[in-house]
C-alpha positions in Angstrom: -42.4 65.6 -12.7 -45.7 64.4 -10.8 -44.8 64.5 -7.1 -47.2 62.6 -4.1 -49.3 65.2 -2.7 -47.4 66.1 0.3 -49.5 69.4 1.3 -52.0 67.2 3.5 -55.7 67.6 3.7 -57.6 70.9 3.5 -57.9 70.7 7.3 -55.9 72.9 9.5 -52.1 71.5 9.5 -51.3 69.1 12.2 -48.3 70.3 14.1 -45.0 68.3 14.9 -44.7 67.4 18.9 -41.4 68.3 19.1 -41.7 71.9 18.2 -44.5 74.4 16.7 -43.6 73.8 13.4 -46.3 72.9 11.1 -45.8 68.9 9.7 -46.9 69.7 6.2 -46.2 72.2 4.1 -49.4 73.6 2.7 -51.9 73.5 -0.1 -51.7 75.3 -3.6 -49.1 76.6 -5.7 -47.7 78.2 -2.7 -47.2 74.7 -0.9 -45.9 72.7 -3.9 -43.0 75.9 -3.9 -42.2 75.2 -0.3 -42.2 71.2 -0.8 -40.0 72.4 -3.8 -37.7 74.6 -2.0 -37.4 72.0 0.7 -36.2 69.6 -1.7 -33.7 72.1 -3.1 -32.4 72.4 0.2 -31.8 68.8 0.7 -30.0 68.4 -2.7 -27.8 71.4 -1.9 -26.7 69.9 1.5 -26.2 67.0 -0.2 -23.7 67.9 -2.9 -22.1 70.4 -0.2 -21.6 67.7 2.1 -20.7 64.7 -0.5 -18.0 67.3 -1.6 -18.8 66.0 -5.0 -16.4 67.8 -7.7 -18.3 69.8 -10.1 -15.6 71.5 -12.0 -13.5 68.3 -14.0 -13.7 67.6 -17.3 -16.0 64.3 -17.7 -13.9 64.1 -21.7 -10.5 65.0 -21.1 -10.4 66.1 -24.8 -13.4 68.7 -24.4 -12.0 71.4 -22.1 -15.4 72.7 -21.8 -17.7 69.8 -20.8 -17.7 70.2 -17.1 -20.4 68.5 -14.8 -21.2 72.2 -14.3 -21.7 72.7 -18.2 -23.5 69.3 -18.1 -25.9 69.9 -15.9 -26.5 73.6 -17.2 -27.0 72.4 -20.4 -29.8 69.7 -18.7 -31.4 72.8 -16.9 -31.5 74.3 -20.8 -33.3 71.4 -22.2 -35.8 71.0 -18.8 -36.4 75.0 -19.5 -37.3 74.2 -23.0 -39.4 71.5 -21.9 -41.1 73.7 -20.2 -41.7 76.6 -22.4 -42.4 73.6 -25.1 -45.5 72.8 -23.0 -46.8 76.5 -22.5 -46.2 77.0 -26.2 -48.6 74.5 -26.3 -51.3 75.7 -24.0 -50.3 72.8 -21.7 -48.2 74.8 -18.8 -46.6 73.0 -15.9 -47.2 74.9 -12.6 -45.1 72.0 -10.9 -42.4 71.8 -13.1 -42.0 76.0 -13.2 -41.8 75.4 -9.4 -39.2 72.7 -9.1 -36.9 74.0 -12.2 -36.8 77.6 -10.1 -35.8 75.9 -7.0 -33.7 73.6 -7.8 -31.8 76.0 -10.6 -31.7 78.4 -8.1 -29.6 75.8 -5.4 -27.4 74.7 -8.2 -25.9 78.3 -9.1 -25.2 78.7 -5.2 -23.2 75.5 -5.1 -21.2 76.7 -8.4 -20.8 80.3 -7.9 -17.2 79.1 -5.8 -15.1 76.8 -8.2 -14.2 74.0 -6.3 -15.6 73.1 -2.3 -18.0 75.9 -1.2 -16.5 78.3 1.5 -17.4 76.6 4.8 -18.6 80.3 6.1 -20.5 80.5 2.8 -22.2 76.7 3.6 -22.5 77.7 7.5 -25.0 81.1 6.7 -26.7 79.5 3.0 -28.2 76.4 5.6 -29.3 78.9 7.8 -30.7 80.9 5.3 -32.5 77.7 4.0 -33.4 77.3 7.7 -35.1 80.4 8.0 -37.1 80.6 4.2 -38.8 76.9 4.9 -39.8 77.4 8.7 -41.1 80.5 7.3 -42.7 78.6 4.4 -44.3 76.3 7.5 -45.7 78.9 9.1 -46.8 81.3 6.4 -49.0 77.9 4.6 -50.5 77.2 7.6 -54.5 77.2 7.3 -55.3 78.6 10.1 -53.1 81.8 9.3 -54.2 85.1 8.9 -53.4 86.7 5.1 -51.8 89.3 7.1 -49.9 86.5 9.3 -48.7 84.9 6.0 -47.2 87.6 3.9 -45.1 88.2 7.3 -43.9 84.9 7.8 -42.9 84.7 4.1 -41.3 88.2 4.8 -39.2 87.0 7.8 -38.6 84.0 5.6 -37.1 86.0 2.8 -34.9 87.9 5.1 -33.4 85.3 6.7 -32.7 84.0 3.2 -31.2 87.3 2.2 -29.0 86.8 5.3 -27.5 83.8 3.6 -27.0 85.3 0.3 -25.8 88.5 1.0 -22.5 86.4 3.2 -22.3 84.3 -0.6 -21.8 87.1 -2.9 -20.1 89.1 -0.2 -17.5 86.6 1.2 -14.2 87.5 -0.7 -15.0 91.4 0.7 -16.0 90.2 3.9 -13.1 88.0 4.3 -10.1 91.2 3.2 -12.4 93.7 5.4 -12.4 91.1 8.6 -13.0 93.1 11.7 -14.7 96.6 10.1 -18.0 96.4 9.3 -20.1 98.5 7.1 -23.5 99.9 7.6 -24.7 97.2 5.6 -23.3 94.5 7.5 -24.9 96.1 10.5 -28.2 95.8 9.1 -27.6 92.4 7.8 -25.7 90.9 11.0 -29.3 92.9 13.3 -31.5 91.0 10.9 -30.1 87.8 11.5 -30.2 87.9 14.6 -33.8 89.2 14.8 -35.1 86.8 12.6 -33.7 83.7 14.4 -34.9 85.1 17.8 -38.3 85.7 16.2 -38.5 82.3 14.3 -37.0 80.4 17.1 -39.5 82.0 19.9 -42.4 81.0 17.0 -41.0 77.3 16.9 -39.8 76.8 20.1 -41.3 78.6 22.9 -40.0 81.6 24.7 -37.1 79.3 26.8 -34.4 79.2 24.2 -34.5 83.0 23.3 -34.9 83.6 26.5 -31.7 82.4 27.1 -29.8 83.5 24.3 -31.1 87.1 24.4 -30.1 86.8 28.5 -26.5 86.1 27.2 -26.5 88.5 24.6 -27.9 91.2 26.9 -24.8 89.9 29.0 -22.4 90.8 26.3 -23.8 94.3 26.1 -24.8 95.0 29.3 -22.3 93.0 31.6 -19.7 95.7 31.8 -22.4 97.3 34.6 -22.4 94.2 36.8 -20.6 94.1 40.0 -16.9 91.7 39.9 -16.4 89.2 39.4 -18.9 89.2 37.1 -18.2 92.1 35.0 -16.6 92.1 32.0 -14.3 95.2 30.1 -17.1 96.1 27.7 -18.2 96.0 24.0 -19.6 98.1 21.7 -22.8 97.0 19.3 -20.3 96.9 16.3 -17.9 94.5 18.1 -21.0 91.9 19.1 -22.6 92.1 16.0 -19.7 90.8 14.6 -19.0 88.5 17.1 -22.4 86.6 16.5 -23.5 87.5 13.1 -20.1 87.3 11.6 -16.9 84.9 11.5 -17.5 81.2 13.6 -18.2 82.0 17.1 -21.6 82.9 16.9 -24.9 81.7 15.2 -22.4 80.2 12.4 -20.3 78.7 15.3 -19.4 74.6 15.7 -23.6 73.6 16.1 -24.4 75.1 13.2 -21.2 73.6 10.8 -22.5 70.3 12.3 -26.2 70.7 11.7 -25.2 71.4 7.6 -23.1 68.6 7.3 -23.1 65.7 10.0 -27.1 65.8 11.6 -28.6 67.2 8.1 -27.3 64.1 6.4 -28.4 61.6 8.7 -31.9 63.5 8.8 -31.8 62.3 5.4 -30.7 58.6 5.9 -33.7 58.2 8.2 -36.4 60.1 5.8 -35.0 58.0 3.2 -34.8 54.3 5.3 -38.1 55.0 6.8 -39.5 55.4 3.1 -37.9 51.8 2.5 -40.1 50.5 5.3 -37.0 49.7 7.6 -39.4 50.8 10.8 -42.1 48.8 9.9 -39.0 45.8 9.1 -38.1 46.7 12.6 -41.6 46.6 14.6 -42.8 43.7 13.1 -39.1 41.8 13.9 -39.7 42.9 18.0 -43.3 41.8 17.7 -42.3 38.4 16.1 -39.5 38.0 19.2 -41.2 39.6 22.0 -44.8 39.6 21.4 -45.3 36.0 22.2 -43.6 36.4 26.1 -44.7 37.9 29.3 -46.0 41.5 28.8 -45.0 41.1 25.0 -47.0 44.2 23.8 -44.5 46.1 26.1 -41.6 44.3 25.5 -42.3 45.1 21.9 -42.0 48.6 22.1 -38.9 48.6 24.0 -37.3 46.6 21.6 -38.9 48.5 18.8 -37.7 51.7 20.0 -33.9 50.6 20.4 -33.9 49.3 17.3 -35.8 52.5 15.5 -33.3 54.8 17.7 -30.2 52.9 15.7 -31.5 55.5 12.4 -33.5 58.2 14.1 -32.4 59.8 16.8 -35.6 62.0 17.3 -37.0 61.0 20.8 -40.7 62.6 20.9 -40.9 62.2 17.2 -40.4 57.9 17.8 -43.4 58.6 20.7 -45.8 59.8 18.5 -44.6 57.7 15.3 -44.7 54.0 17.8 -46.7 55.3 20.3 -49.8 55.1 18.3 -49.4 51.3 18.0 -47.9 50.2 21.2 -49.2 52.0 23.6 -53.2 51.2 22.7 -51.7 47.4 22.2 -50.2 47.7 25.6 -53.6 49.2 26.9 -55.8 46.1 25.6 -52.9 43.4 26.6 -53.8 44.8 30.4 -51.3 47.4 31.5 -52.7 50.6 32.7 -52.5 53.9 30.5 -49.9 55.6 32.7 -47.0 52.5 32.5 -48.1 52.0 28.6 -47.4 55.8 28.1 -44.3 55.7 30.2 -42.8 52.7 28.7 -43.6 54.3 25.5 -41.8 57.8 26.4 -38.9 55.8 28.2 -37.8 53.7 25.4 -38.3 56.6 22.7 -36.4 58.9 24.7 -33.5 56.2 24.8 -33.1 56.5 21.3 -30.8 59.1 21.7 -28.6 57.4 23.3 -28.6 53.9 21.5 -25.7 53.6 18.4 -24.9 54.6 16.3 -27.0 57.3 15.1 -27.8 58.7 18.5 -29.0 62.0 17.6 -27.9 65.2 16.7 -26.1 65.7 19.9 -23.4 62.9 19.4 -21.9 64.7 16.2 -21.6 68.1 17.9 -20.2 66.2 20.9 -17.5 64.2 18.4 -16.5 67.9 16.9 -16.5 69.8 20.2 -14.0 67.6 22.2 -12.3 66.6 18.8 -12.4 62.5 19.2 -13.3 60.2 16.5 -17.3 59.5 16.2 -16.7 55.8 17.2 -14.9 56.7 20.5 -18.3 58.3 21.0 -20.3 55.0 20.0 -18.4 53.1 22.0 -18.9 54.9 25.3 -22.6 54.7 24.4 -23.3 51.3 24.1 -22.9 49.6 27.4 -25.0 52.2 29.0 -27.7 52.1 25.7 -27.7 48.2 26.4 -28.3 49.0 30.2 -31.1 51.6 30.0 -33.0 49.2 27.4 -32.6 46.2 29.7 -33.7 48.4 32.5 -37.1 48.8 30.7 -37.2 45.3 29.3 -37.4 44.4 32.8 -39.6 46.9 34.2 -42.1 45.8 31.9 -41.2 42.1 32.7 -42.0 42.8 36.3 -45.3 44.7 35.9 -46.6 42.0 33.3 -46.2 39.7 36.5 -47.5 41.6 39.0 -50.4 41.5 37.3 -50.7 38.7 35.4 -50.4 39.3 32.2 -49.4 37.2 29.4 -48.0 37.7 25.2 -50.3 37.6 22.3 -51.0 34.8 20.9 -48.7 32.6 18.2 -51.8 33.5 15.4 -51.1 37.0 15.9 -47.2 37.0 15.6 -45.6 37.6 12.3 -42.6 35.3 11.6 -39.4 36.6 12.5 -37.6 34.1 10.0 -39.7 34.9 7.2 -39.9 38.7 7.6 -35.8 38.2 7.9 -35.8 36.2 4.8 -38.2 38.7 3.0 -36.6 42.4 4.1 -32.9 41.6 4.8 -31.6 44.1 2.9 -33.1 46.1 4.4 -30.6 46.9 7.3 -27.5 46.7 4.8 -26.8 50.2 4.9 -27.2 50.4 8.7 -24.5 47.7 8.5 -22.4 49.7 6.3 -23.1 53.1 8.3 -21.5 51.0 11.5 -18.4 49.7 9.7 -17.4 52.6 8.0 -17.4 54.7 11.3 -15.6 51.6 13.4 -13.5 51.2 10.5 -11.9 54.6 11.2 -13.8 57.0 8.2 -15.5 59.9 9.2 -19.3 60.7 10.0 -19.6 62.7 7.2 -18.2 60.0 4.7 -19.8 57.1 6.7 -23.1 59.1 6.2 -23.1 59.7 2.9 -22.1 56.7 1.5 -24.9 55.4 4.0 -27.6 57.8 2.5 -26.4 57.1 -1.3 -26.3 53.1 -0.4 -30.1 53.7 0.8 -31.2 55.5 -2.0 -29.5 53.0 -4.3 -31.4 50.0 -2.8 -34.9 51.8 -3.1 -34.3 53.0 -6.5 -33.2 49.3 -7.2 -35.7 47.7 -5.6 -38.0 48.8 -8.1 -36.0 47.9 -11.1 -35.8 44.7 -9.7 -39.5 44.0 -9.1 -39.6 44.9 -13.1 -37.7 42.2 -14.0 -39.3 39.3 -16.0 -37.5 36.0 -14.5 -35.9 35.2 -11.1 -32.2 34.8 -13.0 -32.5 38.3 -14.0 -33.0 39.3 -10.7 -30.4 37.1 -9.2 -27.8 38.6 -11.9 -29.2 42.3 -11.3 -28.4 42.0 -7.5 -25.1 40.5 -8.1 -23.9 43.2 -10.6 -25.5 46.0 -7.9 -23.6 44.9 -5.1 -20.3 44.6 -6.3 -20.8 47.6 -8.2 -21.7 49.3 -5.0 -19.0 48.0 -3.0 -16.6 49.0 -5.6 -17.8 52.2 -5.7 -17.2 52.9 -2.2 -13.2 52.1 -2.3 -13.2 54.6 -5.4 -14.8 57.8 -5.0 -17.6 59.6 -3.8 -18.4 60.8 -7.5 -18.5 57.7 -8.7 -20.8 57.0 -5.8 -23.0 59.8 -7.6 -22.7 58.1 -11.2 -24.5 54.7 -9.9 -27.1 56.3 -8.3 -27.9 58.4 -11.1 -27.8 55.8 -13.5 -30.4 53.8 -11.2 -32.6 57.0 -11.3 -32.2 57.3 -15.5 -33.1 53.4 -15.5 -36.7 54.0 -13.4 -37.4 57.3 -15.7 -37.0 54.8 -18.5 -39.2 52.3 -16.8 -42.1 55.0 -16.2 -44.8 53.6 -14.4 -43.7 52.2 -10.7 -40.5 53.5 -11.5 -41.5 57.0 -11.6 -43.6 56.6 -8.6 -40.5 55.2 -6.4 -38.8 58.5 -7.8 -41.6 60.8 -6.6 -41.4 58.8 -3.2 -37.5 59.7 -3.0 -38.4 63.3 -3.8 -40.8 63.5 -0.9 -38.1 61.8 1.5 -35.8 65.0 0.6 -38.3 67.3 1.6 -39.6 65.6 4.7 -36.1 65.4 5.6 -35.8 69.4 4.9 -38.9 69.6 6.9 -37.3 67.3 9.9 -33.6 69.3 9.9 -35.8 72.5 11.3 -35.8 72.5 14.5 -32.6 71.3 14.9 -30.8 73.6 12.7 -32.5 76.4 14.5 -31.2 75.8 17.6 -27.9 75.1 16.3 -27.8 78.4 15.4 -29.8 80.2 18.0 -27.7 78.9 20.9 -24.2 79.5 19.0 -24.9 82.7 20.7 -24.3 81.4 24.2 -20.7 80.0 22.7 -20.2 83.7 20.8 -20.4 85.2 24.4 -18.5 82.7 26.6 -15.4 83.1 23.9 -15.7 87.1 24.0 -16.4 87.6 27.5 -14.9 84.9 29.3 -18.2 84.2 31.4 -17.7 80.5 31.5 -14.9 80.8 34.5 -17.0 82.6 36.5 -19.2 79.4 36.8 -16.2 77.2 36.4 -14.5 78.6 39.7 -17.6 78.1 41.5 -18.1 74.5 40.6 -14.5 73.5 41.3 -14.9 75.2 44.6 -17.8 72.6 45.3 -16.2 69.9 43.6 -12.9 69.8 45.7 -14.8 69.1 48.9 -17.1 66.9 47.0 -17.1 65.8 43.7 -20.9 63.8 44.3 -22.5 67.4 44.8 -21.0 69.3 41.7 -22.4 66.2 39.6 -25.7 66.5 41.5 -25.3 70.5 41.1 -24.5 70.2 37.1 -27.2 67.3 36.6 -30.4 69.9 38.2 -28.8 72.6 36.1 -29.1 70.4 32.6 -32.7 69.2 33.8 -33.9 72.8 34.8 -32.3 73.9 31.8 -34.2 71.1 29.8 -37.7 71.8 30.9 -37.9 74.4 28.2 -34.7 73.8 25.9 -34.5 70.8 23.5 -32.0 68.5 23.8 -29.1 70.1 21.5 -29.3 73.2 23.0 -29.0 72.0 26.3 -26.2 70.3 25.7 -24.5 72.6 24.3 -25.1 75.4 26.7 -24.4 72.4 30.0 -21.4 71.1 28.4 -20.0 74.8 27.6 -20.2 75.8 31.2 -20.0 72.3 33.1 -18.0 70.1 31.0 -14.5 71.4 31.3 -15.2 72.0 34.9 -15.7 68.5 35.6 -12.6 67.8 33.4 -11.0 69.6 35.8 -12.2 67.3 38.6 -10.5 64.3 36.6 -13.6 62.9 35.0 -12.2 61.9 31.6 -13.1 63.5 28.7 -16.1 61.8 27.4 -17.5 61.0 29.9 -17.9 64.3 31.4 -19.7 65.1 28.1 -21.6 62.2 28.1 -23.0 62.6 31.7 -24.3 66.1 30.7 -25.6 64.7 27.6 -27.6 62.0 29.2 -29.3 64.6 31.8 -30.6 66.6 28.6 -32.3 63.7 27.4 -33.9 62.8 30.8 -35.0 66.4 31.0 -37.5 65.4 28.4 -39.1 62.4 31.1 -38.6 64.5 34.3 -42.0 66.6 35.3 -43.2 68.8 35.1 -42.7 69.3 31.6 -41.9 66.2 30.3 -42.1 66.7 26.7 -42.2 62.9 25.6 -44.4 61.9 28.4 -47.3 64.9 27.2 -46.3 63.3 23.7 -47.5 60.3 24.8 -50.6 61.7 26.8 -53.4 61.7 24.4 -52.6 57.9 23.0 -52.7 56.6 26.6 -55.6 58.5 27.4 -53.9 59.5 30.9 -52.3 63.0 32.2 -48.8 63.7 31.1 -48.1 64.4 34.7 -48.9 60.7 35.7 -46.9 59.4 32.4 -44.1 61.6 33.6 -43.4 59.9 37.0 -44.1 56.4 35.4 -41.4 57.1 32.5 -38.9 58.4 35.6 -39.4 55.5 37.7 -38.6 52.9 34.5 -35.6 55.7 33.0 -34.2 55.1 36.6 -31.3 53.4 35.1 -30.7 56.8 32.9 -29.9 59.0 36.0 -27.5 56.6 37.5 -25.5 54.8 34.9 -23.9 58.9 34.3 -22.7 58.6 38.1 -21.8 55.1 37.7 -19.4 55.9 34.6 -17.7 59.3 36.6 -16.3 56.7 39.2 -16.1 53.8 36.9 -15.0 55.4 33.5 -14.6 51.2 32.5 -18.6 51.4 32.1 -17.9 53.4 28.9 -14.8 51.8 27.9 -12.5 54.4 28.9 -9.0 53.6 29.6 -8.1 53.8 33.4 -4.4 54.1 34.5 -3.1 51.1 35.8 -5.7 48.7 34.0 -4.6 47.2 30.6 -5.3 43.5 28.7 -7.3 41.5 30.8 -7.0 42.9 33.6 -9.0 46.0 31.7 -11.6 43.1 30.4 -12.1 42.1 33.5 -13.1 45.6 35.3 -15.4 45.8 32.4 -16.9 42.7 32.9 -17.2 43.2 37.1 -18.8 47.3 36.2 -21.2 45.6 34.2 -22.6 42.8 36.4 -22.8 45.3 39.4 -24.4 47.9 37.5 -26.7 45.3 35.8 -27.6 44.0 39.3 -28.1 47.4 40.8 -30.8 48.0 37.5 -32.4 44.6 38.7 -32.5 45.6 42.2 -34.3 48.8 41.3 -36.5 47.6 39.3 -37.6 45.0 41.5 -38.2 47.6 44.4 -40.0 50.3 42.3 -42.4 47.6 40.7 -42.7 45.6 44.1 -42.6 42.3 42.6 -40.0 39.3 41.3 -41.9 35.8 41.6 -44.6 37.2 44.1 -45.3 40.8 45.2 -42.5 41.7 47.4 -42.9 43.1 51.2 -41.9 46.7 52.2 -39.1 45.2 53.8 -37.8 43.5 50.5 -38.7 46.9 48.6 -36.4 48.9 50.7 -33.6 46.2 51.4 -33.6 45.7 47.4 -33.4 49.8 47.0 -30.6 50.2 49.4 -28.5 47.0 48.2 -28.8 48.7 44.8 -27.9 52.2 46.5 -25.0 50.3 47.7 -23.4 48.8 44.7 -23.8 52.2 43.0 -22.2 53.9 45.5 -18.1 54.5 45.1 -17.4 54.4 48.8 -14.8 51.2 50.1 -17.3 48.0 51.3 -20.8 49.4 50.0 -19.9 46.2 46.8 -19.3 43.9 49.2 -22.4 44.9 51.4 -24.4 45.6 48.1 -24.0 41.7 47.4 -24.3 40.4 50.2 -27.8 42.1 50.5 -29.0 41.1 47.4 -28.0 37.5 48.0 -30.5 37.7 51.2 -33.2 39.2 49.1 -32.9 36.9 46.6 -32.3 34.0 48.5 -35.1 34.5 51.3 -37.7 35.6 48.5 -37.6 32.4 46.2 -37.2 30.6 49.4 -41.0 31.8 50.3 -42.1 31.8 46.7 -41.0 28.3 46.5 -43.0 27.5 49.8 -46.1 29.3 48.7 -45.9 27.1 45.4 -45.7 24.0 47.3 -48.8 25.0 49.8 -50.9 25.9 46.9 -50.1 22.9 45.5 
């Protein structure tokens, strides 16, 4: 099967802005091999995550005809077709590479009857990550031949570690705690490969932190009390870190191998379906004509993109190429335009329902339904984007900017009428999450429905008459709805039937299939930095469970918190921001939540709120100078220094810094239960905190921009900031003073603006 040339142009491969891995698979047969390895990686993850049974009888009377045997027969016919083509003098290298990669992934799944053991799934997931990431580095155009060989060798070693666990799983379980010489070699090899690969892909910060924790395991017994431990041998440390479920293969890796990978694939297929363009068009239609329209389009489109993709820096690059030049042309300066894009895109990680990978890890770590995480994030996310929108509105008023001409705007009604079906998978996903289904099931159904929708669109376009198309879509809707209530295998059968229909159609049908295959490869590539970070940060978790080092930090923070909760929160925030200057959001959250979140819980901060507090500041670290990764990603498009963009982003993103504090002192902001409040009283408390927080955001935006109906005087800005601070402070009487100050500021400003208008008239 021919596949679109995703290898990219002949020049040096571009690198992803979030990490140091190339954004293309490379040239020639090696690039095509890596492409198919990535496709096989995604196929492996889909089969294992969906929990598709492969050992039942398709026809009850034929005992040997199971899905496994049927697929093997299909592989035999495929191999025969390849050999026949070679015999006729028409060898198909692409087909050979695809066959080897997909057949290999299939055999990995079928060694064990029933479900693949959890430990094997985690190790093979990390093995695929290493092989694919190293292949990307090896195939980069600027890589020298010795370096190419080196990185391919490292990738093969990383994958071989996964194969070792796969082949020896039963033996490793039976002799748990007793490592052989081969086990030691494999364990050390796994650590070396991951340290080397993450260092190359993400910089020195995360390996340095993980290496420090690893060194503490080995040499911490030489430290003075209370920082020492009883001492552990190399064998004990290797067993903890490279075998079992406490080190490299801890909960973050398990989440990466299931929820995270599925939702990344979901986003990749949604993008292929055209949902990103749909969101941009709707945002442009609704907000483009308003005051400061291009900036508001940026905020709205980033919020919508965040519902399907939780990658902040990637969103900066994807949407910033369009929104930042548009904002600059409309009159915003480059630093502000870049700041709006960086702030809005990073907010995608707190926008339900996807919220990036951290939310899935949080749900697994604290053992609460994912829907509860989503509920807690709804109001803060809306406040965050409302504050961004308000900042754009005020800046546009200050500069006297208007919206885009109506002739340049698309029609929202026409866009919805034309592409409404694109949001169907997202709506189904939200429904399943809030109906009590697991994120894994919801993600699997959402992914399957997205793929089915892409395939069905191609089929519908080929039908001759509108009547046939109506019948087809009604049948598709009924079958899709029924399949979700039957079994995952039935869902798969629906997708396979649509695939076969497109194959038989040929032409455009096969082009759609090629696009789906490319989405599988792209999804695997996008999952690499997340998965690698999850694996390496497991060393921190392994160290804490082995040595108990978390209690040392906890005792210190509890001691501070007993005297000042606010100071304990500030220290936690600073720790998270500093850690986030060199470490991605996921490992930052895992490390900080492992150390600080349990302590905040002991200080009577609700469970979800304590973890959301850490989560928010892990995100804010990408906006905070001097590193400000999101700001520097926007710099080339804004043609302004990343530092200037970072300063503007921090001003715009102030709600992201303040909302977690408000939630700690009043958990109703995150819809958390509060003792003594229930029924109508609880919802009145929710309304009150939302109004108070919203007013604080309005006041802060007004103070920082220096404009409302007209420019603010210095004393008005100072009083506005003071009033906002009083509304946030959890001290008696401050709310009343804050509301009174706000009334005075707004009242006199409106009066002064009205008087100026009359005088001008």
